[in-house]
C-alpha positions in Angstrom: 24.3 40.8 13.7 21.5 38.8 15.2 20.9 36.8 11.9 24.6 35.2 12.4 23.8 33.6 15.8 23.4 30.0 15.1 22.0 29.0 18.4 18.3 29.5 17.7 18.5 28.5 14.2 20.4 25.4 14.9 18.0 24.2 17.6 15.2 24.7 15.1 16.9 22.8 12.5 17.7 20.0 14.8 14.1 19.9 16.4 12.6 19.9 12.5 14.9 17.2 11.6 14.2 14.9 14.6 10.4 15.7 13.7 10.6 14.5 10.2 12.9 11.4 11.2 10.0 10.3 13.5 7.2 11.0 11.4 8.1 10.3 7.7 9.5 6.8 8.2 6.5 5.5 10.2 4.2 6.7 7.2 6.5 5.2 4.6 6.8 1.9 6.5 3.0 1.7 6.9 2.5 2.2 3.1 1.2 -0.9 1.3 1.9 -1.3 -2.1 -1.1 -2.1 -4.4 1.2 -4.3 -6.6 2.6 -6.9 -4.2 5.6 -9.0 -6.0 4.5 -12.5 -6.7 7.0 -15.3 -5.7 8.8 -17.1 -8.5 8.4 -20.7 -9.3 11.1 -23.0 -9.3 10.1 -24.8 -12.3 12.6 -24.8 -15.1 11.6 -23.8 -18.6 12.9 -26.0 -21.4 14.9 -24.1 -24.0 14.1 -24.8 -27.5 16.5 -24.8 -30.4 16.0 -21.8 -32.9 15.8 -22.6 -36.4 17.8 -19.8 -38.1 16.6 -19.3 -41.8 20.0 -17.8 -43.0 22.3 -20.7 -41.9 
């Protein structure tokens, strides 16, 4: 049964994964997000006490 011979199919699987692992990460890492995160400020916000009407 030739379809059970793993030699050519394993090589095809191995080469296709090596191709995907060399092409796709470079394309993903070269992608620039349109919404770059802005740095957070170190300014502290003053907490205001709440006036609860039911107390």
